N, C-alpha and C positions, 0 to 999 in steps of 0.2 A: 651558567656553570661552565667553568673552564675545563680544558682537557685534563689538567692535573687534578682538579677536584673530582672529576668524573671517575678516575681510576683509583681514588683513595677509598672507595667503598669496597667492603669485603663481600657483599652479597647484593642481589637485586630482588625486589619484591614487585611482582606485577599484579594489577588489580582489575577485575571485571566488576565495576560498581553496580551493574544492573542485576547480576546474579550473586554478587558478593562472594566471588571465588578468588582465591589467591594462589599464586605459584611463586615459590622461592628458588632463586638460582644461585648456586655457589660453584664457581669455576665453570665447568662444562656440564654440570648436572642440574636439572630442574625437577621439582616435585611439588605436589599440591600442599599448601599450608592451610590447615584447618583452624588454627588459633594464632593468627598473626599478631605480632606485638611491635611496638615502636623500638627501633634501634638506631642510634645515631651513626652506626657504621653501615647502614643499609640504604641503598638507593631505591626509592619508591616511584613507580611509574604506573599511570592509568590512562584511559582513553575516554573520549566522548563519542557516543553513537552519532551517525550521520544526521538523524532527525533532531539532534539536540542543538545543531548550529545552522547558520545560514552561510552559504558559500556564494561569492559573487566575484566577477571580474571587474577590476577598476583600472581606469587609465588616469595618469597624473602627469602634468607637464614636467619636463626635465629641468625646467628653470627653477623649480622649487628647491630650496636648500635642504640638505639632509636633516638638519636639526628641526625643520618644520614639516618634515615628511609625514610623520605619524598624525599630527593634527590635521594636515591637509587631507590625508586619506580618510580619517574619521569623519570629517565634515562631508566629504563626497559620498561616503557610505550612507550617512544619515539622509542626505538629499536624494540620492538615486534609488535607495530602497524604501524611502518614505518611512523611516523608523520613528518610533515614538520618542520625541525629544525629552520626555520626562524620565525615560529609562536610560541609565548609564551602561550601555552595552560594553562588553569587553571585546576588543577588536584586535586580531592578529593578522599578519599578512606575510605572504612569500612572493618574491619577485620572479616574474618570467621575463626572459630576455628575447625581445623581438628586434632583430637586427634591421628589419625593414622600416621600422618606425623611428625616425630620428627626432621627433618632436615630443613623444610621450614615453613614459615608463609604464609597464604593465604589471599588475599585481593580482594575486588571488587573495581575496579578503575572507576571513572567517569571523563570523559575528556570533556571540554567545550572550544570552541573558544570564547575569551573575546569579539570579535566584534559581535558575535551572541547575547551575553547577552546585550550589549549596544544597538543593533538594536531592540531587543525585548522590552526593558524597556525604550526607549527614551521618549515616550509620557507619560508613567506612572510617571517617576521620575520628570517631570516638575510640577506635582501636589503634589506628596507625599514627595519629597525631599530625604527621606531616606528609605531604605528597610533593615530590620534587618536580614531576612532569605530568601534566594532563594534556594529551595531544589529540587532535581530531583523528579518528580511526583510519581514514584513507591515507594519511601521511605516514603511517607505520610501514606501508608497503615500500617506501623509499629505501628501507634497510635491505630489501632483497637485491636491489641494484648496487647499493653501496658495498655490500659484502660479496657481490658478484655471484650470488646464488642464481640469479637470472642475468646472464651476461649478453644476451642478444638484444639488439635494438629493435625499433619498430613500435607499433601501437598495440598495447596490451590492455585487456579488460579483465577486471577482478570482480567476482561476484561472491558474496559471502552471506550466509543465512544464520541469524541468531534467534534466540527465543523472543526478544521484544523488538527486533529491528532486522533489516536486511539492506545491504548497500551494494551499489555498483560504482566502480571507480575506473577511470581511464588514465593510463600513463602513456606518454609518447616520448620516445627517445630518452627513456629513464627519468622523465620528469612528470610531476603531477599535472593533469589537464582538467579533469572534471570528476565530480562525484554526485551521487543522488541516492537518497533513501527510497527504497521500493517497498510497497505494501505487501511484502511476502515474508514476514517474520514467521516463526513457527506458530505463534498464536494466531496470526492472520491466516496462515495456510490451514490451520485446524478449523477455523470458522468457515472458510470457503469450502473446505471438504464437506463439512456437515451440511452446508447449503446444497451442494451437488448431490450428496448421498440421500438427502431428504430425511435424515434422522440424526439426532445429536448423539455422538459417541464420546466416551471419556477421553480427555486430553492425553492421559498417560497411555491409554490403549492405542491412540493414534500415533504417538511418538514411538511406541514399541514397534508398530508396523512400519513406520517410516525408517527406523534404524535397522531393523532385523530382517525385513523381507526384501528379496530381490525381485523387482518387477518382471524381469525376464522369465523367472521360474515360478513365481507366485500364482496360485490359483484362487486367491482370496477374493471375496465379493467386493473388496475395496479397490482392487486393481484398476478397474475401468475408470473409476472416479479420480483416482490418483493420477492416472495418465492424462485425463482431461484437464486436471488442475495444472499439471506440468506444461501442457500445451498452452494454456492461458498465460502461465508465467513466462514461457519462452517467447511468446508473441509480444508480451509487454517489454521484455528485454530487447527484442529486435527493434521495437519502436524507439526505445531510448537510444540504441546504437545508431539508428537512422538519423535521429535528431542530432546526436553528438557529431557525426561525420559532417552533417550540413553546417552546424553552428561553428565548428572549429576547423572546417576545411580539411578534413581527414579523408584520404582516399579509401582506406580500408582498415578494418580491424585485423591485425595479424594473428592474435591468439587470445583465447579466453581461459581464465583460471577460475574454476567454480568449486565451492566447498561449503561446509557448514560447521557450526559450533560442536555438533555431535557427529560421531562416525556413522556412516551409512553403508549398507551393502550395495544398494543400487548405484551404478556408476553415472552420476549426473553429467559428467563431462561427455560421455558417449551420447547421452540423450540430446544435450543441447547442440552438439556438433552435427548430429543427424538432422536436427530440427531447423537450424539456421545456417548450416553449412559454413562454419568457421572452425578452424582447428582449435581443439580444446583439451585441457588437462585438469587434473584435480588441484584444488587449492591446498596443496600439501607439499612441503619442501624439506630438504635435508638441512637443518639449521646447525648441525654439529653438536647438538645437545644430547645428553643421555637422560632418558626418562623411563627406562624399563619398557614394559609392554603396555603402559597406560597411554590412552589417547589423550593428547593435549590440545586444547582449544588453540587454533592457529593464531588467534589474536594474542594469547598469552605468549606464545613462542615469538611472535613478531615484536612484542614489547621488550622481551629479553634481548632479542637481536638488536633492536633500536637503541637500547641503553648502552650498547657497546660501541656505538658509532662516535666518531670524533665530531667536534663542533662543525668542521668543514663539511662533513657528510650529512649533517642533520638539516631538517627543515626547522627553522627557529620559530616555532609556533606553540607556545606553552600557555595554557589557560589556568594553571594552578593558582588557587587562592590560599594555599596552605603551605607556603614556603617555610622551611626551617629557618630559625633565626641565624644571623651571621655570628661569627666568633664573638665571644663575650666582649672583648674590647671594642668591637665594631658596632655593638648594639647600643641603642639609646640608653637602655637601663645600665649597661656596662659602663658607658661614658659617665652616666650620672653617679654611679657608685665611686668611680675613680675621682670625679670632681669632689664628691662629698668627702672621700677619704683625705684628699689634699686640703680641702677647705677646713676640716676639723682643726688642723694645725693653726689656721688663721683665725677662724671664728666659728663658734658653735651655731650661729644663727643661719648660716647658708644651707647646711644639710637639712635643717628643719623646713626651710622654705621649699627646697626641691622636693622633699618628701611629701609635703602637703599638696604641691602642684601635681605630682605623680599620682597620688591617691585620688585627687579630684578627677583626673583624666580616666583613671581605671573605673571609678564609680560611674562617670558619664558613659564610658564604653559599655559597662554592664547593663545600664538602663536602656541604652540603644539596642543592645543585643536582645534583651528581653522583649522590647517592643517589636523588634523585627520578627522574632519567633512567633509572637502572637498574631501579627499580621500575616505571616507566611502560612501559619496553620489555618487561619480563616480562609486564605486564598485556596489552599488545597481542599478544604472542606467544601467550598462552593464549587470548585471545579469538579469534584467527585459527584456532588448533587446534580450538576448540569449533565454530566456524562450519563448518570443513571436515568435521568428524565428522558434524555434523547434515546437511550436504549429502550425504555418503556414505550416511547412514542413509535419507534420502528416496529416493535413487536405488535403494538395495537394496529398499526397500518397494515402489517402483514395479515393479521387475523381478519381485519375488515375486508381486505382483498379476497381472502379465501371464502369468507361468508357470502360476499357479493357474487362470487363465481358459482357457489352452491345454489344461491337463490335463483340466478339466471338459468342454471341447468334445470332446476325443478320447474320453473315457470315455463320453459320451452317444452318440457315433457307434458305438463298439464294442457298446454295449448294444443299439442299434437293429439292428446287423448280426447280433448273436446271436439276437435275436427272429426276424429274417427266416430265419436258417439253421435254427433249432431249432423255433420255434413253427409255422411254416408246414408243414413236412413232417409234424409231429406231427398237425396238424389233418387233413391229407390222409389219413394212415393211419387215424385214428379214423373218418373219413367212409367210407372203404372197408370198414372192419371192420363198422360198423353197417349199411351197405348190403347186405353179404353176409348178415348175420343177418336183415334184412327180407325178402330174397328167399326165405328158407326158409318164411315165413308168407304169401307172396304179397302183401306190403305194399310200396308204392312210396313213394319220397321225391320230393315235388314242389318242395321249396325248402329250402335250408339257410341258417343265419345264425350268426355268431359274435359274442359280445359280451364285454367285459371291464370290470368295475366294482369298485373297491376291491380290486383284486388277485384278484377272483373271476372265473373263466372259465366261460362258458355256451355250449353248442352247441345250437342250436334246429333241429329237423328237422320239416318239415311232412309228415305221413303221409296216404296215400290207399289205401283198400281197398274191395272190394265187400262185405265182411262185417265188421261191427264186432267180431265175436269174434276175427277174425284180428289186429286191432290190440291187443286186450287180452292175447291169448296172446303176442304179440311182447313187450309190456312186461313181462309176468310172466317170460318167458324171459330177457330182458336183465337184469332185477333179480336173478334167481337166479344167472345165470352170472357177472355182473360185480359181485356184492355186495362192498361194502367198497372198491371201486375207483372206481365212478362212481355218482352219484345221479341216478335217472330220475324225471321228473315229467310226468304226463299229466292235465291239468285236465278236459277234456271231449272227447266224440266227437260230431261233427255230421254230419247227412245232407244231402248235396247232391242235391235231387230232380231237378234237371235232368240231372246227370251220372250219377245213380244210384250215387253213391260216398259212402263214409264218410270224413270228414276229421277230422284231429286234429293238434295240435302237441305234439311230444315234446321236452322240455327236458332236456339232459344236463349236469349240473354236473361240471366237470372239476377234478381236484385241483390 
């Protein structure tokens, strides 16, 4: 779309296809559109979430002619990323200029499955009919530099949370460098919070707390778990930044901009700055639009800003499959009608031939579209079934783990109870038995002790007697009487001069 075509539209309609929200911009005022309709005077722009596409860096020889560049890049993308040759992916690319490499050109390639685009925009296209631009979401940030809303250079990190996705994007010297989808969408955050909290809470209740409670002032029971969740999130972001600096030879991240699709009271930029020690600000900018007091999703604002860029300032990376037809005279159908009108004067047979061919092509197209819809519905149904089965499997594994832990706890408790009921009375009976035997030889027990090591039980009895012969006689008697049942050991007999008593320690090894 040329610059002149760009400014011929009287309004701009931005689309979030994942929540099916629309904002219409006329002049410098934007507002939410609840019932969007097709208008040929309206420029329509939408975006693809980061998890909807693959992003890769590709090098290509400078010797390849410009007319062969797209084919060469496509072939290299399929080879390096091992893509399925049976799928005709849509591939767009933007060039990065590396003055140090004189042999190769460098590109950021964006790869999208056409079926994903169709699935994402099915409901939207029924109302809008045409979409002029569908752009990967991280490239919208280019407009902040082109319009000099951010005019300082350096390396900037942008983090944005949405209901079904969250992304991190790096720009260096006002040019795109890297993007990654992070598993911290609002839906993912809600699931993780429920895991930490140990109880499932309603999603709407969680979002209400997330948007209306200030963590600095809140005394809610949720506060501790939310802070723990944020620490996990910031640790993950820090790991990504560490990888990015190493992979792209970046010395440091100069600034972080962090925000979300919905307005929050908690200042996320203050938390992340304190956590990873990088200057941070809100992902919220003065775009020059008037919208009253209503909070506008930053991505909608960026789309309106991006639509006002000239071709020179844009990243030419458009994945739309819903282009509006060219002017009537430039369309195939328009040319056909023109030819038919001219041919009527010459011969009546020519228009009939063209009409029949056109009708046959339309009929073939309708049949293929019907077949495609059936196959695509089958694919969606099977993917949903697989997802549900995996979710059921995870729940079953969690339940099994919980039941196993409860079983082990009960088993350990029963073992302890058994030891108390069985071992203690046994020890008391043994002690009574040996004491009775000692009294026969006038030997006294001054102290007893019990020890268990490597499943071997030992009963120690300190003996005292006025005659050492009485102790040796006792040991001989016990060894003879209880031979094969207990093992008796007596290392030495000592004389206590003060008490005039012979002392010794008898060790009894129990079976």
